[in-house]
N, CA, C and O of each residue as an XYZ file, in Angstrom:
684
protein
N      -8.505     -2.107     20.624
C      -7.140     -2.461     20.323
C      -7.095     -3.456     19.170
O      -8.011     -4.255     18.977
N      -6.028     -3.388     18.427
C      -5.850     -4.312     17.317
C      -4.630     -5.183     17.603
O      -3.557     -4.961     17.042
N      -4.796     -6.154     18.458
C      -3.670     -6.984     18.893
C      -3.819     -8.422     18.422
O      -3.728     -9.363     19.211
N      -4.050     -8.577     17.127
C      -4.252     -9.899     16.564
C      -2.938    -10.588     16.203
O      -2.890    -11.816     16.139
N      -1.891     -9.836     15.971
C      -0.618    -10.415     15.542
C      -0.064    -11.324     16.642
O      -0.139    -10.977     17.820
N       0.489    -12.477     16.275
C       1.027    -13.399     17.290
C       2.165    -12.816     18.125
O       2.429    -13.308     19.222
N       2.846    -11.779     17.633
C       3.908    -11.165     18.429
C       3.390    -10.591     19.748
O       4.147    -10.464     20.709
N       2.096    -10.241     19.796
C       1.540     -9.702     21.047
C       1.612    -10.717     22.183
O       1.602    -10.337     23.354
N       1.682    -11.984     21.853
C       1.817    -13.009     22.890
C       3.227    -13.033     23.460
O       3.466    -13.631     24.510
N       4.165    -12.382     22.771
C       5.575    -12.398     23.165
C       6.002    -11.079     23.793
O       6.816    -11.066     24.717
N       5.460     -9.973     23.299
C       5.819     -8.641     23.815
C       5.250     -8.459     25.218
O       4.095     -8.791     25.488
N       6.091     -7.922     26.105
C       5.630     -7.593     27.459
C       5.247     -6.118     27.508
O       6.004     -5.263     27.048
N       4.083     -5.821     28.060
C       3.663     -4.442     28.254
C       3.820     -4.105     29.732
O       3.222     -4.748     30.595
N       4.630     -3.091     30.009
C       4.881     -2.676     31.386
C       4.197     -1.335     31.603
O       4.639     -0.319     31.066
N       3.112     -1.324     32.393
C       2.401     -0.063     32.634
C       3.207      0.880     33.533
O       3.997      0.452     34.374
N       2.976      2.170     33.325
C       3.569      3.219     34.154
C       5.099      3.198     34.140
O       5.738      3.442     35.164
N       5.673      2.909     32.987
C       7.123      2.936     32.839
C       7.460      3.590     31.499
O       6.888      3.196     30.483
N       8.338      4.544     31.456
C       9.249      5.000     32.495
C       8.642      6.011     33.463
O       9.307      6.457     34.399
N       7.372      6.375     33.237
C       6.684      7.234     34.200
C       5.195      6.931     34.140
O       4.741      6.181     33.275
N       4.443      7.512     35.054
C       3.006      7.245     35.152
C       2.298      7.520     33.829
O       2.635      8.461     33.111
N       1.322      6.689     33.524
C       0.469      6.800     32.336
C       1.174      6.491     31.017
O       0.620      6.750     29.949
N       2.365      5.951     31.076
C       3.091      5.522     29.878
C       3.193      3.995     29.932
O       3.577      3.426     30.954
N       2.846      3.339     28.822
C       3.045      1.899     28.701
C       4.313      1.651     27.907
O       4.485      2.188     26.812
N       5.197      0.839     28.459
C       6.439      0.474     27.800
C       6.250     -0.885     27.151
O       5.864     -1.850     27.811
N       6.527     -0.959     25.842
C       6.413     -2.223     25.122
C       7.802     -2.854     25.043
O       8.658     -2.400     24.284
N       8.011     -3.887     25.822
C       9.293     -4.576     25.885
C       9.354     -5.616     24.779
O       8.737     -6.677     24.868
N      10.110     -5.293     23.732
C      10.209     -6.192     22.585
C      11.348     -7.195     22.733
O      11.514     -8.062     21.875
N      12.132     -7.096     23.799
C      13.306     -7.959     23.901
C      12.973     -9.454     23.864
O      13.799    -10.224     23.374
N      11.823     -9.909     24.347
C      11.526    -11.343     24.184
C      11.406    -11.776     22.718
O      11.570    -12.956     22.409
N      11.121    -10.828     21.812
C      11.053    -11.163     20.392
C      12.419    -11.553     19.826
O      12.499    -12.212     18.789
N      13.484    -11.149     20.502
C      14.818    -11.465     20.003
C      15.108    -12.965     20.081
O      16.058    -13.445     19.463
N      14.313    -13.691     20.821
C      14.411    -15.154     20.851
C      13.762    -15.752     19.603
O      13.855    -16.956     19.363
N      13.102    -14.899     18.811
C      12.402    -15.308     17.581
C      12.875    -14.422     16.427
O      12.068    -13.921     15.644
N      14.187    -14.237     16.335
C      14.740    -13.222     15.448
C      14.440    -13.493     13.979
O      14.189    -12.554     13.224
N      14.460    -14.754     13.557
C      14.161    -15.028     12.147
C      12.746    -14.588     11.791
O      12.530    -13.971     10.748
N      11.783    -14.903     12.654
C      10.399    -14.486     12.399
C      10.272    -12.969     12.436
O       9.555    -12.381     11.626
N      10.967    -12.340     13.372
C      10.913    -10.880     13.488
C      11.443    -10.218     12.215
O      10.794     -9.326     11.669
N      12.593    -10.638     11.749
C      13.175    -10.030     10.555
C      12.320    -10.328      9.331
O      12.126     -9.450      8.490
N      11.808    -11.539      9.216
C      10.914    -11.864      8.096
C       9.697    -10.953      8.091
O       9.311    -10.444      7.039
N       9.091    -10.742      9.247
C       7.903     -9.876      9.344
C       8.239     -8.434      8.976
O       7.459     -7.774      8.289
N       9.388     -7.942      9.424
C       9.794     -6.573      9.084
C       9.991     -6.431      7.576
O       9.495     -5.480      6.972
N      10.704     -7.362      6.974
C      10.933     -7.285      5.531
C       9.629     -7.440      4.754
O       9.452     -6.802      3.716
N       8.715     -8.277      5.239
C       7.424     -8.452      4.580
C       6.523     -7.229      4.704
O       5.573     -7.084      3.936
N       6.812     -6.341      5.667
C       6.018     -5.116      5.831
C       6.324     -4.089      4.742
O       5.560     -3.145      4.537
N       7.441     -4.277      4.047
C       7.826     -3.344      2.981
C       7.135     -3.712      1.674
O       6.877     -4.888      1.419
N       6.834     -2.722      0.847
C       6.248     -3.010     -0.467
C       7.227     -3.819     -1.324
O       8.441     -3.743     -1.137
N       6.688     -4.580     -2.250
C       7.518     -5.368     -3.157
C       8.548     -4.484     -3.843
O       8.215     -3.421     -4.366
N       9.781     -4.920     -3.840
C      10.852     -4.228     -4.526
C      11.508     -3.098     -3.748
O      12.567     -2.617     -4.152
N      10.911     -2.660     -2.645
C      11.477     -1.521     -1.928
C      12.856     -1.835     -1.349
O      13.738     -0.976     -1.350
N      13.044     -3.045     -0.861
C      14.327     -3.378     -0.250
C      15.465     -3.210     -1.256
O      16.607     -2.962     -0.866
N      15.161     -3.343     -2.540
C      16.184     -3.145     -3.573
C      16.586     -1.677     -3.693
O      17.708     -1.380     -4.101
N      15.691     -0.760     -3.346
C      15.989      0.674     -3.380
C      16.839      1.110     -2.195
O      17.628      2.049     -2.296
N      16.674      0.424     -1.080
C      17.367      0.803      0.151
C      18.859      0.538     -0.004
O      19.275     -0.566     -0.354
N      19.660      1.574      0.264
C      21.111      1.435      0.224
C      21.710      1.297      1.615
O      22.821      0.790      1.773
N      20.965      1.752      2.627
C      21.490      1.744      3.990
C      20.327      1.830      4.979
O      19.321      2.487      4.709
N      20.470      1.169      6.111
C      19.509      1.305      7.203
C      20.075      2.300      8.207
O      21.238      2.200      8.598
N      19.255      3.259      8.623
C      19.646      4.210      9.662
C      18.795      3.901     10.893
O      17.566      3.898     10.821
N      19.452      3.644     12.011
C      18.742      3.184     13.199
C      19.056      4.055     14.405
O      20.142      4.623     14.522
N      18.081      4.143     15.294
C      18.250      4.914     16.526
C      18.454      3.967     17.701
O      17.909      2.865     17.749
N      19.262      4.442     18.647
C      19.539      3.579     19.788
C      18.350      3.549     20.743
O      17.580      4.508     20.790
N      18.197      2.543     21.452
C      19.045      1.363     21.504
C      18.375      0.182     20.795
O      19.042     -0.598     20.116
N      17.077      0.058     20.954
C      16.411     -1.109     20.365
C      16.400     -1.044     18.844
O      16.377     -2.083     18.185
N      16.417      0.147     18.279
C      16.524      0.277     16.833
C      17.835     -0.285     16.315
O      17.885     -0.836     15.216
N      18.919     -0.146     17.117
C      20.209     -0.719     16.733
C      20.101     -2.225     16.561
O      20.635     -2.793     15.608
N      19.414     -2.858     17.482
C      19.304     -4.314     17.453
C      18.563     -4.752     16.191
O      19.037     -5.610     15.447
N      17.398     -4.153     15.962
C      16.598     -4.521     14.790
C      17.355     -4.202     13.506
O      17.424     -5.028     12.596
N      17.921     -2.999     13.438
C      18.653     -2.591     12.248
C      19.861     -3.474     11.970
O      20.175     -3.754     10.813
N      20.537     -3.911     13.023
C      21.697     -4.781     12.844
C      21.307     -6.098     12.190
O      21.999     -6.577     11.292
N      20.220     -6.674     12.631
C      19.765     -7.929     12.028
C      19.309     -7.725     10.582
O      19.579     -8.560      9.719
N      18.610     -6.602     10.318
C      18.212     -6.301      8.937
C      19.435     -6.112      8.043
O      19.474     -6.604      6.915
N      20.428     -5.399      8.557
C      21.663     -5.173      7.811
C      22.353     -6.500      7.503
O      22.796     -6.725      6.377
N      22.443     -7.365      8.491
C      23.067     -8.664      8.284
C      22.318     -9.521      7.284
O      22.929    -10.183      6.446
N      20.994     -9.510      7.370
C      20.183    -10.338      6.470
C      20.285     -9.854      5.029
O      20.307    -10.666      4.104
N      20.349     -8.521      4.825
C      20.303     -7.955      3.471
C      21.667     -7.527      2.936
O      21.783     -7.151      1.770
N      22.693     -7.581      3.771
C      24.048     -7.136      3.401
C      24.093     -5.656      3.024
O      24.871     -5.247      2.163
N      23.250     -4.862      3.680
C      23.251     -3.408      3.460
C      23.877     -2.735      4.686
O      23.745     -3.240      5.800
N      24.555     -1.601      4.489
C      25.223     -0.931      5.611
C      24.235     -0.425      6.665
O      23.026     -0.338      6.449
N      24.816     -0.102      7.800
C      24.056      0.376      8.946
C      24.617      1.716      9.391
O      25.818      1.842      9.629
N      23.754      2.714      9.504
C      24.121      4.049      9.970
C      23.490      4.242     11.343
O      22.277      4.105     11.499
N      24.310      4.558     12.330
C      23.820      4.696     13.696
C      23.453      6.140     14.009
O      24.237      7.058     13.769
N      22.261      6.328     14.542
C      21.806      7.623     15.037
C      21.853      7.514     16.554
O      21.138      6.716     17.160
N      22.716      8.339     17.158
C      23.038      8.178     18.574
C      22.481      9.305     19.426
O      22.133     10.374     18.924
N      22.405      9.048     20.711
C      22.080     10.096     21.676
C      23.273     11.040     21.768
O      24.400     10.666     21.444
N      23.014     12.254     22.210
C      24.036     13.302     22.241
C      25.272     12.876     23.030
O      25.174     12.231     24.075
N      26.446     13.254     22.499
C      27.699     13.016     23.188
C      28.327     11.658     22.939
O      29.347     11.337     23.549
N      27.749     10.855     22.064
C      28.255      9.500     21.830
C      29.096      9.380     20.562
O      29.776      8.371     20.373
N      29.065     10.389     19.692
C      29.798     10.338     18.431
C      30.858     11.418     18.382
O      30.632     12.528     18.864
N      32.027     11.108     17.800
C      33.038     12.152     17.615
C      32.659     13.043     16.436
O      31.885     12.629     15.572
N      33.195     14.257     16.391
C      32.900     15.138     15.267
C      33.504     14.603     13.977
O      34.438     13.802     14.024
N      32.997     15.024     12.843
C      31.921     16.002     12.644
C      30.547     15.337     12.773
O      30.344     14.206     12.332
N      29.627     16.054     13.376
C      28.278     15.530     13.593
C      27.236     16.594     13.260
O      27.527     17.788     13.188
N      26.009     16.113     13.060
C      24.831     16.971     13.071
C      24.042     16.584     14.307
O      24.040     15.424     14.718
N      23.378     17.559     14.893
C      22.622     17.345     16.132
C      21.203     17.866     15.934
O      20.984     18.870     15.255
N      20.232     17.159     16.544
C      18.821     17.559     16.437
C      18.104     17.250     17.750
O      18.155     16.124     18.245
N      17.435     18.265     18.308
C      16.613     18.017     19.495
C      15.229     17.545     19.048
O      14.808     17.800     17.919
N      14.536     16.858     19.947
C      13.202     16.350     19.636
C      12.422     16.123     20.913
O      12.986     16.020     22.002
N      11.101     16.047     20.752
C      10.211     15.810     21.885
C       9.893     14.326     22.001
O       9.673     13.639     21.003
N       9.875     13.856     23.222
C       9.466     12.500     23.555
C       8.072     12.543     24.157
O       7.527     13.611     24.434
N       7.520     11.384     24.350
C       6.225     11.268     25.016
C       6.303     11.806     26.443
O       5.298     12.234     27.011
N       7.512     11.779     27.016
C       7.692     12.139     28.421
C       8.860     13.102     28.639
O       9.464     13.095     29.712
N       9.194     13.939     27.633
C      10.267     14.913     27.792
C      10.886     15.294     26.466
O      10.245     15.201     25.420
N      12.153     15.729     26.513
C      12.903     16.071     25.299
C      14.239     15.355     25.327
O      14.699     14.911     26.379
N      14.857     15.249     24.161
C      16.159     14.603     24.054
C      16.872     15.151     22.829
O      16.355     16.032     22.143
N      18.058     14.629     22.558
C      18.870     15.093     21.444
C      19.484     13.876     20.761
O      19.936     12.937     21.418
N      19.489     13.911     19.423
C      20.112     12.853     18.635
C      21.231     13.443     17.787
O      21.229     14.633     17.472
N      22.192     12.587     17.421
C      23.304     13.004     16.578
C      23.569     11.953     15.505
O      23.263     10.771     15.664
N      24.151     12.430     14.407
C      24.543     11.559     13.300
C      25.894     12.048     12.777
O      26.185     13.243     12.816
N      26.697     11.140     12.301
C      27.965     11.527     11.687
C      27.677     12.351     10.435
O      26.774     12.021      9.666
N      28.431     13.402     10.235
C      28.229     14.294      9.089
C      29.009     13.843      7.860
O      28.833     14.403      6.778
N      29.861     12.848      8.010
C      30.760     12.473      6.918
C      30.502     11.070      6.374
O      31.425     10.431      5.868
N      29.277     10.582      6.467
C      28.951      9.255      5.938
C      28.618      9.353      4.449
O      28.146     10.394      3.991
N      28.859      8.281      3.689
C      28.513      8.308      2.260
C      27.014      8.569      2.068
O      26.179      7.985      2.759
N      26.693      9.438      1.137
C      25.290      9.770      0.856
C      24.581      8.527      0.338
O      25.089      7.843     -0.551
N      23.404      8.231      0.892
C      22.700      6.987      0.578
C      21.193      7.189      0.572
O      20.670      8.179      1.085
N      20.513      6.219     -0.027
C      19.054      6.109      0.114
C      18.812      5.319      1.396
O      19.130      4.134      1.495
N      18.239      6.018      2.372
C      18.126      5.512      3.746
C      16.714      5.018      4.032
O      15.732      5.625      3.604
N      16.625      3.912      4.757
C      15.376      3.502      5.385
C      15.604      3.589      6.883
O      16.455      2.889      7.430
N      14.836      4.457      7.548
C      14.933      4.575      8.996
C      14.317      3.333      9.636
O      13.305      2.822      9.157
N      14.926      2.851     10.716
C      14.440      1.664     11.413
C      14.379      1.961     12.900
O      15.343      2.450     13.489
N      13.230      1.659     13.503
C      13.089      1.788     14.953
C      12.091      0.749     15.431
O      11.430      0.090     14.628
N      11.989      0.609     16.733
C      11.107     -0.415     17.285
C       9.658      0.050     17.364
O       8.765     -0.610     16.833
N       9.419      1.183     18.022
C       8.054      1.660     18.253
C       7.924      3.100     17.774
O       8.767      3.944     18.081
N       6.875      3.372     17.028
C       6.521      4.739     16.640
C       5.399      5.182     17.566
O       4.261      4.730     17.445
N       5.739      6.081     18.503
C       4.748      6.604     19.454
C       4.383      8.034     19.032
O       3.488      8.222     18.209
N       5.062      9.032     19.583
C       4.743     10.424     19.236
C       5.357     10.847     17.906
O       4.930     11.838     17.314
N       6.347     10.109     17.436
C       6.999     10.423     16.170
C       8.223     11.308     16.296
O       8.901     11.569     15.302
N       8.516     11.775     17.501
C       9.645     12.683     17.687
C      10.976     12.107     17.260
O      11.764     12.789     16.605
N      11.238     10.867     17.619
C      12.512     10.243     17.276
C      12.661     10.098     15.768
O      13.709     10.428     15.212
N      11.623      9.609     15.106
C      11.712      9.425     13.658
C      11.790     10.750     12.910
O      12.510     10.859     11.918
N      11.058     11.756     13.375
C      11.147     13.074     12.734
C      12.559     13.640     12.859
O      13.116     14.153     11.889
N      13.138     13.542     14.066
C      14.498     14.035     14.280
C      15.496     13.234     13.453
O      16.435     13.801     12.896
N      15.302     11.925     13.369
C      16.187     11.071     12.575
C      16.135     11.449     11.106
O      17.164     11.483     10.431
N      14.942     11.731     10.613
C      14.800     12.145      9.219
C      15.526     13.466      8.979
O      16.247     13.604      7.991
N      15.342     14.441      9.877
C      16.024     15.732      9.731
C      17.536     15.551      9.735
O      18.236     16.172      8.935
N      18.044     14.710     10.625
C      19.484     14.464     10.683
C      19.996     13.845      9.387
O      21.023     14.265      8.855
N      19.282     12.852      8.886
C      19.699     12.201      7.638
C      19.696     13.188      6.476
O      20.598     13.169      5.638
N      18.689     14.045      6.426
C      18.627     15.062      5.362
C      19.790     16.049      5.496
O      20.405     16.415      4.494
N      20.100     16.486      6.736
C      21.238     17.391      6.947
C      22.530     16.775      6.431
O      23.399     17.476      5.912
N      22.650     15.453      6.576
C      23.859     14.750      6.147
C      23.823     14.401      4.657
O      24.752     13.771      4.150
N      22.755     14.804      3.947
C      22.681     14.611      2.513
C      22.071     13.304      2.049
O      22.153     12.965      0.868
N      21.464     12.572      2.957
C      20.843     11.298      2.597
C      19.430     11.515      2.056
O      18.782     12.516      2.363
N      18.975     10.583      1.264
C      17.603     10.552      0.759
C      16.832      9.564      1.635
O      17.136      8.371      1.632
N      15.845     10.044      2.378
C      15.078      9.191      3.298
C      13.878      8.618      2.548
O      12.999      9.356      2.105
N      13.854      7.295      2.413
C      12.785      6.605      1.700
C      11.546      6.373      2.559
O      10.459      6.149      2.027
N      11.696      6.423      3.866
C      10.588      6.172      4.786
C      11.122      5.556      6.059
O      12.321      5.593      6.337
N      10.204      4.986      6.830
C      10.570      4.384      8.107
C       9.925      3.015      8.233
O       8.801      2.795      7.783
N      10.652      2.107      8.848
C      10.174      0.761      9.135
C      10.202      0.571     10.638
O      11.243      0.717     11.278
N       9.035      0.241     11.198
C       8.937      0.030     12.643
C       8.236     -1.292     12.922
O       7.460     -1.793     12.109
N       8.529     -1.830     14.072
C       7.836     -3.035     14.503
C       6.397     -2.698     14.885
O       5.463     -3.385     14.471
N       6.222     -1.641     15.676
C       4.915     -1.297     16.221
C       4.619      0.181     16.008
O       5.412      1.041     16.391
N       3.482      0.471     15.397
C       3.016      1.843     15.187
C       1.831      2.096     16.117
O       0.874      1.322     16.145
N       1.908      3.187     16.873
C       0.824      3.624     17.763
C       0.222      4.899     17.169
O       0.526      5.995     17.641
N      -0.625      4.776     16.143
C      -1.069      5.946     15.373
C      -1.883      6.958     16.169
O      -1.957      8.119     15.769
N      -2.485      6.568     17.260
C      -3.259      7.530     18.058
C      -2.370      8.496     18.829
O      -2.858      9.484     19.379
N      -1.065      8.218     18.873
C      -0.152      9.088     19.618
C       0.601     10.082     18.731
O       1.316     10.944     19.242
N       0.446      9.970     17.406
C       1.178     10.883     16.522
C       0.293     11.319     15.364
O      -0.695     10.678     15.009
N       0.709     12.458     14.791
C       0.076     12.927     13.566
C       0.953     12.486     12.402
O       1.787     11.596     12.566
N       0.784     13.079     11.256
C       1.607     12.760     10.088
C       3.061     13.095     10.412
O       3.364     14.225     10.797
N       3.959     12.130     10.259
C       5.358     12.388     10.597
C       6.198     12.782      9.385
O       7.422     12.881      9.479
N       5.552     13.002      8.264
C       6.250     13.539      7.109
C       6.985     12.525      6.255
O       7.855     12.894      5.467
N       6.652     11.264      6.398
C       7.243     10.228      5.552
C       6.371      8.988      5.623
O       5.550      8.847      6.529
N       6.549      8.099      4.673
C       5.832      6.832      4.673
C       6.361      5.956      5.802
O       7.571      5.837      5.997
N       5.443      5.346      6.539
C       5.816      4.440      7.626
C       5.280      3.050      7.303
O       4.109      2.875      6.964
N       6.165      2.075      7.418
C       5.811      0.672      7.232
C       5.929     -0.005      8.590
O       6.927      0.169      9.288
N       4.916     -0.773      8.965
C       4.940     -1.404     10.283
C       4.460     -2.836     10.211
O       3.674     -3.206      9.338
N       4.948     -3.637     11.150
C       4.491     -5.016     11.291
C       3.161     -5.035     12.024
O       2.246     -5.771     11.657
N       3.064     -4.203     13.081
C       1.863     -4.182     13.921
C       1.411     -2.743     14.145
O       2.208     -1.805     14.133
N       0.108     -2.606     14.348
C      -0.485     -1.327     14.701
C      -1.356     -1.536     15.927
O      -2.113     -2.504     16.001
N      -1.252     -0.638     16.880
C      -2.095     -0.704     18.071
C      -2.775      0.644     18.225
O      -2.114      1.659     18.447
N      -4.084      0.654     18.109
C      -4.829      1.906     18.203
C      -5.204      2.249     19.633
O      -6.027      3.135     19.864
N      -4.611      1.560     20.589
C      -4.829      1.829     22.024
C      -6.304      1.884     22.269
O      -6.734      2.098     23.402
């Protein structure tokens, strides 16, 4: 394991949740250290990239929290990628595989076209980020890549875009 980052002292790992053989990384204690968290996320991006980003696109629920703080810090808009049935039409919908099942995401179809940086908390199998990228492309956005707090590279293959992360855990 590569758990040298000080955030590992704050993140709670809950074994066998939401089902057996799955470890849940509870990042909510990091919200008590929001300035450090946002600084680390922004520092994970290459120099000058934040200037290219026109909008953050985030997935619920923990991605909303991180994306909201990034949006506030940088004064860039926030595009919400929601679970099915949460947005009024017009929408685009995309199914995807989870580590422990399948789900569906939706995005508004009528948002201004932007250069998007996807934001989420944990990259595990990559299903959520892949679906988010497809949704953003359907809506006409240019996806610059993804920014995550924690990347678990042993659980996913190439997800088809550049991923920037604060931490990596090779399990």
